[in-house]
C-alpha beads as a LAMMPS data file, in Angstrom:
LAMMPS data file: protein, C-alpha beads

252 atoms
251 bonds

1 atom types
1 bond types

-500.0 500.0 xlo xhi
-500.0 500.0 ylo yhi
-500.0 500.0 zlo zhi

Masses

1 110.0

Atoms # bond

1 1 1 -151.622 50.347 93.287
2 1 1 -152.877 52.813 96.121
3 1 1 -149.659 53.306 98.807
4 1 1 -150.679 54.866 102.220
5 1 1 -148.224 55.630 104.803
6 1 1 -149.506 53.770 107.905
7 1 1 -146.517 54.648 110.357
8 1 1 -148.148 58.372 109.841
9 1 1 -151.614 57.107 111.085
10 1 1 -149.991 55.260 114.558
11 1 1 -151.940 55.903 117.244
12 1 1 -149.946 53.871 119.832
13 1 1 -146.931 51.479 119.196
14 1 1 -145.371 49.124 122.286
15 1 1 -143.726 45.650 122.139
16 1 1 -147.172 43.925 121.915
17 1 1 -150.071 45.920 119.866
18 1 1 -150.398 49.041 117.564
19 1 1 -153.268 50.917 117.300
20 1 1 -153.594 52.507 113.781
21 1 1 -156.459 55.250 112.596
22 1 1 -157.818 53.655 109.822
23 1 1 -158.712 55.845 107.257
24 1 1 -162.337 55.765 105.597
25 1 1 -162.464 53.582 102.346
26 1 1 -159.886 51.130 102.808
27 1 1 -161.337 47.738 103.687
28 1 1 -159.222 45.794 105.571
29 1 1 -158.999 42.638 103.739
30 1 1 -158.760 41.839 99.836
31 1 1 -162.451 41.670 98.153
32 1 1 -163.461 38.923 95.291
33 1 1 -162.355 41.299 92.854
34 1 1 -159.059 42.179 94.567
35 1 1 -157.966 45.750 94.951
36 1 1 -156.291 48.180 97.693
37 1 1 -156.759 46.772 101.296
38 1 1 -155.007 47.242 104.679
39 1 1 -153.886 43.746 105.272
40 1 1 -151.832 43.989 102.018
41 1 1 -149.871 47.275 103.528
42 1 1 -149.194 45.691 107.254
43 1 1 -145.213 45.020 106.059
44 1 1 -144.791 48.906 106.742
45 1 1 -145.368 48.165 110.414
46 1 1 -142.476 45.169 111.313
47 1 1 -140.224 47.595 112.811
48 1 1 -137.672 45.125 113.010
49 1 1 -139.776 42.439 113.674
50 1 1 -140.053 39.076 111.169
51 1 1 -143.479 39.091 110.567
52 1 1 -146.101 42.116 109.835
53 1 1 -148.561 42.326 112.464
54 1 1 -152.159 40.946 112.173
55 1 1 -155.513 42.299 112.649
56 1 1 -157.373 41.518 115.951
57 1 1 -160.520 42.989 114.918
58 1 1 -162.288 44.497 111.952
59 1 1 -163.775 47.464 110.844
60 1 1 -166.146 48.137 107.863
61 1 1 -164.765 49.649 104.902
62 1 1 -165.681 52.898 105.388
63 1 1 -165.723 53.029 109.018
64 1 1 -162.826 55.129 110.296
65 1 1 -160.598 55.163 113.331
66 1 1 -159.316 52.955 115.792
67 1 1 -158.052 49.800 114.670
68 1 1 -156.137 47.409 116.832
69 1 1 -153.468 44.865 115.669
70 1 1 -151.243 42.239 117.640
71 1 1 -147.456 42.367 116.764
72 1 1 -146.388 38.829 117.213
73 1 1 -148.677 35.258 118.247
74 1 1 -148.678 35.991 121.930
75 1 1 -150.670 39.181 122.122
76 1 1 -152.745 38.011 119.423
77 1 1 -154.147 35.445 121.459
78 1 1 -154.740 38.114 124.382
79 1 1 -156.322 39.949 122.472
80 1 1 -158.986 36.984 120.491
81 1 1 -159.669 36.428 124.585
82 1 1 -160.485 39.839 125.116
83 1 1 -162.685 40.422 122.138
84 1 1 -164.557 37.193 122.754
85 1 1 -165.153 38.073 126.527
86 1 1 -166.123 41.793 126.128
87 1 1 -163.181 43.064 127.373
88 1 1 -161.804 45.793 125.146
89 1 1 -163.950 49.108 125.495
90 1 1 -164.868 50.319 121.902
91 1 1 -166.145 53.995 121.697
92 1 1 -167.891 55.129 118.022
93 1 1 -168.820 58.602 116.956
94 1 1 -171.728 58.612 114.337
95 1 1 -173.633 61.403 112.973
96 1 1 -177.737 59.705 112.242
97 1 1 -180.344 61.065 110.995
98 1 1 -183.168 62.355 113.338
99 1 1 -182.042 60.901 116.668
100 1 1 -183.427 59.087 119.722
101 1 1 -185.893 60.883 121.828
102 1 1 -183.964 60.188 125.041
103 1 1 -180.204 61.559 125.512
104 1 1 -178.862 58.496 127.214
105 1 1 -180.180 54.929 126.444
106 1 1 -179.375 51.126 125.662
107 1 1 -180.643 49.602 122.148
108 1 1 -181.214 46.215 123.033
109 1 1 -181.818 44.254 119.842
110 1 1 -180.797 40.586 118.964
111 1 1 -179.725 40.403 115.215
112 1 1 -179.498 37.398 112.823
113 1 1 -178.203 36.852 109.230
114 1 1 -180.820 38.421 106.300
115 1 1 -180.146 35.360 104.302
116 1 1 -177.311 32.856 103.938
117 1 1 -176.087 33.924 100.708
118 1 1 -175.192 37.343 102.056
119 1 1 -173.691 36.685 105.878
120 1 1 -172.728 40.008 106.418
121 1 1 -176.346 41.910 105.887
122 1 1 -178.132 41.474 109.122
123 1 1 -181.660 41.933 110.206
124 1 1 -183.462 42.593 113.999
125 1 1 -184.606 39.142 114.967
126 1 1 -186.159 37.936 118.323
127 1 1 -184.428 34.731 117.851
128 1 1 -181.036 36.250 116.731
129 1 1 -177.710 36.588 118.747
130 1 1 -177.980 39.074 121.686
131 1 1 -176.936 42.544 120.724
132 1 1 -176.595 45.682 122.962
133 1 1 -175.345 48.967 122.450
134 1 1 -175.290 52.040 124.688
135 1 1 -175.925 55.529 123.201
136 1 1 -175.276 59.009 124.398
137 1 1 -176.168 62.432 122.248
138 1 1 -173.501 64.468 122.135
139 1 1 -175.381 67.005 119.715
140 1 1 -178.767 67.697 118.186
141 1 1 -179.235 70.170 115.247
142 1 1 -180.805 70.403 111.629
143 1 1 -182.574 67.390 111.703
144 1 1 -179.096 65.257 112.809
145 1 1 -177.835 63.986 115.687
146 1 1 -174.389 63.353 116.725
147 1 1 -174.034 60.210 118.834
148 1 1 -171.356 58.245 121.012
149 1 1 -172.146 54.595 120.867
150 1 1 -170.703 51.894 122.836
151 1 1 -171.334 48.355 121.518
152 1 1 -171.489 45.866 124.671
153 1 1 -171.424 42.959 122.183
154 1 1 -169.759 42.819 118.571
155 1 1 -171.830 41.626 115.972
156 1 1 -171.770 42.500 112.169
157 1 1 -173.016 45.660 111.390
158 1 1 -174.443 46.326 114.995
159 1 1 -174.081 50.044 115.109
160 1 1 -175.508 50.351 111.899
161 1 1 -178.564 48.035 112.088
162 1 1 -179.118 48.949 115.578
163 1 1 -179.352 52.896 114.435
164 1 1 -181.254 52.231 111.537
165 1 1 -184.048 49.896 113.286
166 1 1 -184.327 52.409 115.980
167 1 1 -185.204 54.910 113.312
168 1 1 -181.840 57.133 113.350
169 1 1 -179.961 55.473 110.301
170 1 1 -176.435 56.603 110.017
171 1 1 -175.700 59.292 107.735
172 1 1 -174.211 57.784 104.256
173 1 1 -175.613 53.925 105.272
174 1 1 -176.179 52.661 101.625
175 1 1 -177.528 49.389 102.887
176 1 1 -179.134 50.272 106.252
177 1 1 -180.135 53.886 105.754
178 1 1 -181.371 56.240 103.047
179 1 1 -177.873 56.876 101.154
180 1 1 -177.791 56.161 97.666
181 1 1 -175.129 53.432 96.354
182 1 1 -173.195 56.234 94.351
183 1 1 -173.052 59.796 94.944
184 1 1 -173.878 60.545 98.192
185 1 1 -171.885 60.918 101.338
186 1 1 -169.569 58.790 103.058
187 1 1 -170.738 56.442 106.159
188 1 1 -170.482 59.100 109.102
189 1 1 -169.037 56.111 111.421
190 1 1 -165.997 56.716 113.535
191 1 1 -164.279 54.274 115.696
192 1 1 -163.354 57.180 118.382
193 1 1 -161.477 55.492 120.893
194 1 1 -160.406 51.850 122.404
195 1 1 -159.122 50.901 125.785
196 1 1 -157.146 47.585 125.683
197 1 1 -156.095 45.818 128.661
198 1 1 -153.492 43.977 127.399
199 1 1 -151.063 43.343 130.601
200 1 1 -153.187 42.572 133.408
201 1 1 -151.231 44.216 136.040
202 1 1 -150.793 47.281 134.282
203 1 1 -153.028 50.213 132.798
204 1 1 -155.003 49.289 129.924
205 1 1 -153.741 50.936 126.759
206 1 1 -156.039 53.640 125.217
207 1 1 -155.934 55.582 122.114
208 1 1 -158.490 58.259 120.321
209 1 1 -158.684 58.949 116.794
210 1 1 -159.538 62.455 115.595
211 1 1 -162.931 61.899 113.272
212 1 1 -162.233 62.107 109.523
213 1 1 -162.640 65.131 107.533
214 1 1 -165.907 63.533 105.549
215 1 1 -167.530 64.189 108.679
216 1 1 -166.089 67.550 109.600
217 1 1 -168.939 69.599 108.159
218 1 1 -171.759 67.855 109.983
219 1 1 -170.261 67.416 112.990
220 1 1 -169.139 71.365 112.890
221 1 1 -172.915 72.012 112.703
222 1 1 -173.329 70.211 115.602
223 1 1 -170.432 71.577 117.903
224 1 1 -167.390 69.761 117.356
225 1 1 -164.540 72.047 116.767
226 1 1 -161.536 69.411 117.571
227 1 1 -159.202 68.168 115.177
228 1 1 -159.872 66.338 112.221
229 1 1 -158.215 63.480 110.816
230 1 1 -157.174 63.594 107.049
231 1 1 -158.418 60.914 104.541
232 1 1 -156.131 59.935 101.819
233 1 1 -157.570 61.483 98.826
234 1 1 -156.888 58.531 96.441
235 1 1 -159.380 56.777 98.857
236 1 1 -162.123 59.232 99.690
237 1 1 -163.189 62.697 98.073
238 1 1 -164.401 64.803 101.352
239 1 1 -168.199 65.712 100.675
240 1 1 -168.937 69.038 101.534
241 1 1 -172.197 70.394 103.194
242 1 1 -173.562 73.603 103.634
243 1 1 -173.529 74.951 107.539
244 1 1 -176.782 76.278 108.898
245 1 1 -176.882 78.021 112.179
246 1 1 -177.809 75.433 114.932
247 1 1 -177.751 74.737 118.667
248 1 1 -174.217 73.697 119.617
249 1 1 -173.656 70.613 120.940
250 1 1 -172.827 69.116 124.560
251 1 1 -169.164 68.714 125.405
252 1 1 -167.782 65.373 126.620

Bonds

1 1 1 2
2 1 2 3
3 1 3 4
4 1 4 5
5 1 5 6
6 1 6 7
7 1 7 8
8 1 8 9
9 1 9 10
10 1 10 11
11 1 11 12
12 1 12 13
13 1 13 14
14 1 14 15
15 1 15 16
16 1 16 17
17 1 17 18
18 1 18 19
19 1 19 20
20 1 20 21
21 1 21 22
22 1 22 23
23 1 23 24
24 1 24 25
25 1 25 26
26 1 26 27
27 1 27 28
28 1 28 29
29 1 29 30
30 1 30 31
31 1 31 32
32 1 32 33
33 1 33 34
34 1 34 35
35 1 35 36
36 1 36 37
37 1 37 38
38 1 38 39
39 1 39 40
40 1 40 41
41 1 41 42
42 1 42 43
43 1 43 44
44 1 44 45
45 1 45 46
46 1 46 47
47 1 47 48
48 1 48 49
49 1 49 50
50 1 50 51
51 1 51 52
52 1 52 53
53 1 53 54
54 1 54 55
55 1 55 56
56 1 56 57
57 1 57 58
58 1 58 59
59 1 59 60
60 1 60 61
61 1 61 62
62 1 62 63
63 1 63 64
64 1 64 65
65 1 65 66
66 1 66 67
67 1 67 68
68 1 68 69
69 1 69 70
70 1 70 71
71 1 71 72
72 1 72 73
73 1 73 74
74 1 74 75
75 1 75 76
76 1 76 77
77 1 77 78
78 1 78 79
79 1 79 80
80 1 80 81
81 1 81 82
82 1 82 83
83 1 83 84
84 1 84 85
85 1 85 86
86 1 86 87
87 1 87 88
88 1 88 89
89 1 89 90
90 1 90 91
91 1 91 92
92 1 92 93
93 1 93 94
94 1 94 95
95 1 95 96
96 1 96 97
97 1 97 98
98 1 98 99
99 1 99 100
100 1 100 101
101 1 101 102
102 1 102 103
103 1 103 104
104 1 104 105
105 1 105 106
106 1 106 107
107 1 107 108
108 1 108 109
109 1 109 110
110 1 110 111
111 1 111 112
112 1 112 113
113 1 113 114
114 1 114 115
115 1 115 116
116 1 116 117
117 1 117 118
118 1 118 119
119 1 119 120
120 1 120 121
121 1 121 122
122 1 122 123
123 1 123 124
124 1 124 125
125 1 125 126
126 1 126 127
127 1 127 128
128 1 128 129
129 1 129 130
130 1 130 131
131 1 131 132
132 1 132 133
133 1 133 134
134 1 134 135
135 1 135 136
136 1 136 137
137 1 137 138
138 1 138 139
139 1 139 140
140 1 140 141
141 1 141 142
142 1 142 143
143 1 143 144
144 1 144 145
145 1 145 146
146 1 146 147
147 1 147 148
148 1 148 149
149 1 149 150
150 1 150 151
151 1 151 152
152 1 152 153
153 1 153 154
154 1 154 155
155 1 155 156
156 1 156 157
157 1 157 158
158 1 158 159
159 1 159 160
160 1 160 161
161 1 161 162
162 1 162 163
163 1 163 164
164 1 164 165
165 1 165 166
166 1 166 167
167 1 167 168
168 1 168 169
169 1 169 170
170 1 170 171
171 1 171 172
172 1 172 173
173 1 173 174
174 1 174 175
175 1 175 176
176 1 176 177
177 1 177 178
178 1 178 179
179 1 179 180
180 1 180 181
181 1 181 182
182 1 182 183
183 1 183 184
184 1 184 185
185 1 185 186
186 1 186 187
187 1 187 188
188 1 188 189
189 1 189 190
190 1 190 191
191 1 191 192
192 1 192 193
193 1 193 194
194 1 194 195
195 1 195 196
196 1 196 197
197 1 197 198
198 1 198 199
199 1 199 200
200 1 200 201
201 1 201 202
202 1 202 203
203 1 203 204
204 1 204 205
205 1 205 206
206 1 206 207
207 1 207 208
208 1 208 209
209 1 209 210
210 1 210 211
211 1 211 212
212 1 212 213
213 1 213 214
214 1 214 215
215 1 215 216
216 1 216 217
217 1 217 218
218 1 218 219
219 1 219 220
220 1 220 221
221 1 221 222
222 1 222 223
223 1 223 224
224 1 224 225
225 1 225 226
226 1 226 227
227 1 227 228
228 1 228 229
229 1 229 230
230 1 230 231
231 1 231 232
232 1 232 233
233 1 233 234
234 1 234 235
235 1 235 236
236 1 236 237
237 1 237 238
238 1 238 239
239 1 239 240
240 1 240 241
241 1 241 242
242 1 242 243
243 1 243 244
244 1 244 245
245 1 245 246
246 1 246 247
247 1 247 248
248 1 248 249
249 1 249 250
250 1 250 251
251 1 251 252
């Protein structure tokens, strides 16, 4: 059984919410075959409360970064309301193959399920649910682009599908991109930051997660030279890539 010290990955803690730097490779819920999952480890984060915290939203197994948890029923209700009306600002980083022609733009593309049997597998559809993603280029080079993505809506696989259907799939995506099912790079999608207005009369809670080590080499090629978050080795072995000389990226 995998054991991960979640307390060492906390980005924020107060009486109402926790914000965790979820490692890539760890699903938030148990799958049909069981196995390690974040929900089974949340008892570590009780900090004296009678019950463990609960997830306010989810991230895909191989997406790393900021994950918000409510510590008891009242903040969970508030978080559910905030997410329902788009009140939580989420910022993602992605490394994509190719890239958009523009440096800033909006992807406005409705999304629907591909089939009833695989509800998590999505497709573009004119009669689907509205889905919008703002993007900004942070760096380009060697056929790759480092993107900042801000979803205005929260559809399943929205960022992965929006990027792939726009012609620049996320590196390491075996569903919507070109990555193989086994042996390829890990998904290069990271929940970089969140802003949570949990109390209306106080400033919003903000948190920022360093990108994971499996994204380090490609981000470095594109101009990133900041801190990196280590991934527990029992989850993912970092992929090493060559580092050709390329133009450095923009700074935020």
